[in-house]
N, C-alpha and C positions, 0 to 999 in steps of 0.2 A: 411395584413392578420394575425389576432391574433389566436395563437393556444390556446386551452382550457387546463387549469391547470388539471381539472379533468380528462381530456380524456389522458393526460400524465401520471398520477399516474395510472390510471386504465390499461393502456397499460403496463406499467412498471411491474405491479403486475401480469398481465396475462403471461409475458414473464418468470417470476420468480425471478425477482430481490427483494432482501429482503428490500431495503430501496430506496426511490428515494425523490428528491428535485429540485427544479425549481429557479432560479435565474437570474438576468439580467447578461448580459456581460460586464456590466460598470468595469471600472479599480478598483484596490485594492491597493489605494496608500499606505494605512497604513501597509498593509501587505508587500509592496514593501520596505518600509521604514526599518521594521523590519527585513526582510532579508538581506538588503545591511548592516546593523549592523553586523547581523550573518556572512557575507562575510569578514567583514573587521576585525572580531576577527581570521580568518584564519580556521574556524571550516569546510570548505569544504574540507581541506588537498589537495589530489591530483584529487579530483573529479572535473576536470577542467570545465566539461560540467555544473556545477551548475553556474559558472561564465558568462555564454554566454546566449544572448537572455532575459536578466532580463526585458526589456521593454515589450516584448511581454507575459513573463511568468505570468504578473500580469495585463495584458490587452487583454483579448480574442480577441477582435476586430482588435488587430494588428496581431493576429496569423490567424484568420480567417476573411477576410474583410467582413465588414457588419452584423457581430455577433450582435445578440441582446439579445439571452437567451443562458443559459447553463442549460442542463438537468443532473443531478448528480445521478448515480446510484450505488448502493452497492451490493456486495454478501457477506453474511457471511460465515465463514468457522469454522470447529470445529478442535478439538484435536485429532490426529489418534490413541492415546493410554491415559489411566486414568492416567497416571503419567506426562503429559505435557511435553514429552521430556523425553528421557532415562537417568536415573539418577544412575545407578548402578555402574559407572566409567569404564564398559567394553563396553559400545556403544556409538557411535557417536551420538550426538544429533543434531536434523535438525528441523529447525523451521516449525512449522506446515503448514504454507501457500505454503512451496515448497513441500509437499508430495503429490501433485496434480496436475493437469494439469496446464500448464502455463496460469495464468490469462489473460496474454496479449491476448492469442489466444482466450480465452473464450469469453472476451469483445469484440474482433473483429467480433465474430459471432454473439453477442447478440443485441449490439448497431444499427448495420444496421437494424436489426429485428424490433428494437424500431422505428426507423425512417421509416421502411415501415407501420408499424401498424399506425403511426400517418398521413401517406398519404403525407410525406415531398416532395418525388420525383413528385408524381401526382400533387400537389399544385404549384410545382415550387420553393420550398423553399431549398435554399442551405442548407448543414449541413457538419459537420465532427466530426468523431468519436474518442477519445483520451483515453488512459490509461498509464499513467506516463511514456509514451516513447517520448514524446514532451514536450518543456517548458510550461506547463500549470499548475498554482498552485492549484492543484485539491483540495487537503485539504482546502484550503482557501476559495475555490469555495463551498466545501461542507459544510463549517461553514455557508456560507451565505444563502445555500441552505435550512439550518435548520435540517441537518442531524447530526451533533454533534458539538462538540468543540475540539479544539488540545490541548492534555495532554502535561505535562511538558517533557514526552518522545518524542515528536514532532510527535506523532500519533493522529489521529483522534479517538476520543472517543465518542460513540454513547450510548444512554441511553438503547436501546434495546438488542445490541448486545456486547456492550463494544468495544474494539478496534480491535477484529477480525473481519475486514471488508475490503474488497478490492473494489477499486473504478474505475469507467469509466465515461466517459462525452460525451455528445453529444453537440456539440456547434451549435448553430442554428440561422439561419438568418431571424428570425422573433420574434415578441414580444408575450408573453403570455398575458391571460386577468388578471392573478395575479401572485404572487410569493410566495414562501414557506417563514413563518417566522423563523428568526435564534434562535437557542438556548440560552436562557438567562443564565442559570445555569452553573458555572464553575465546571467541574466534579473533578479537582484536588484541591479545595479549603481545605486548612487544611491538605494536604497530601503531603508527599515527598518520599513515600517508594519506587518509581523506582529510586529515585537519591540514596537512601541508598542501594539498593539491587543490582544495576548495577555493575558487576563483574568488568569492566574496568574503572569505574567513568567517562565514557563518557556523562552523562546527565548533562548539565550545570545548575548551580544554578538558574538562570533566566528562564529556559527552553530551549529546543532545545538540539541538540547532536553535540558532536564534533567527526567527522567522523574518525579523526585520532586515536581516542581511541576505537572507537565503533567496537564490535566484528561481528556485522552484516555486517557492511562494510568491515571489513578486510577479512570476509569469503567469502563475495559475490561479491564485485566490483573488476573486473580485473586490475582496476589502482591503487588499494591499496595494499601494501604487507601484508603479514601475520603477520610479526614481530616475536619477539622473548617473546612477552608479556604473551602468552598463550592465550586461547580461552574458558576457564572454560568449557572445553568438547563439545564446539559447533563445528560442522563440516561446517554447512551451515547455516547462519542466528544466530539469537540470540533472544530467546524469554522471558528472564529473566524478563523485565520491564512489560511484559504482565502477566506473571504468578502471580507476586506480586499484580497486580493493583486490588484494591477493586471493581473497576467497573467491570472488567471481571468476578469477583468472584461472583457477584448479577446479571450479565446479564443472558438473555436467550441464552441456549446452541443451536446454529443452526450449521448444516453443510450441507450449500446448494447443492443438487444433481447435480447442473448444474456445481459444481466445486468440486465434491467429491473425496476423498482421493483415491491415487493410491497404495501407499506402507505406512508401517507403519515401522519407523527408528529402531524400537527394533527388527526388525527381522535379523539386520546386526550387526556384531561385528566391532569394530574400526580397528581391524587387517584386516578385510575383505575388507573394504575400501582401505587399503594400497596396495592391489593386484589387485583391478578391472582394467580390460583392457579398452582399449578406445572404443573396439567393444560392450562390454559388457554394459558399461555406457550409450552409445548412446541408445542400445536396451532397457535398463530398465528405465533411467531417461531423454532420449532425449527429451520429451514432458513435461518435468516439469521446474520450475524456476531454478534447479540446471544446466541446461545446460549451464546457464550463467558463472558459474565458470569452468566447464570443468572437465574432468577426471583428468589430470595432477595436477591442482590445488587441488583438494579434495584428491588425493593421498597424496599430500605434507602435506595438512591439518591433515590427520589421523595420520601422524607419529608424530606430535607434540602433540597429545591428551594424 
């Protein structure tokens, strides 16, 4: 039984996704080869999970037996203050995606709604929902689903909303009557601003990120130490390569209400973060992506700002 491409796109729009594309669940051999080269360079650092399940990562049918199609959905997010992060030297900078409800929770609510609207259960079609918490090459699938292209900074860049987009996928055990066309134009052609502006020199000349240097990895990933290199004022995440990206500067500014901002980082001084209790952290930020780091790590990070 073939699913209707038009029905998928209409259902995704009705739920509130900003972008949607559909691709086959066929393997991604070229992307797997590039990923292996990146790993061989040691760029995964202490992120051991990047080395596991490589075969499944680039072959959805190994992750979901019988998979034939992948529906890739995107939610656009905005910036909670006009300065794109607090830059007065007194405030701790926090990546805009982290100033809202954890996107994992949002996609866990929305993707089953998409499956329901498409009648997958009624039709006896198996499916699974994902959002970067499983070994699935979601950005590569988004490229093949026509949503955008991967930039030098390893982020997915779309024509409509730039790189400020979060992804979730529905892997479906049924074909569709047609698939999305990939984007042909390279958004980074002739540009290297993100490489020049990265305060940690973490963006590789050939594209991709060295996680051992990346400020976002050092402030977000529990397996990576903060180090003594400094974080350019960032307490959680890092948005420098997105702030300078010409694609973001000319893209439409959308802050999807399904994943709306919960707090503005400019409300809190760096000193305030050094004194936050575990209880207050959970109460204020327990439903945001910042919960991944935890209060103790954020207190330690704030003392280094």
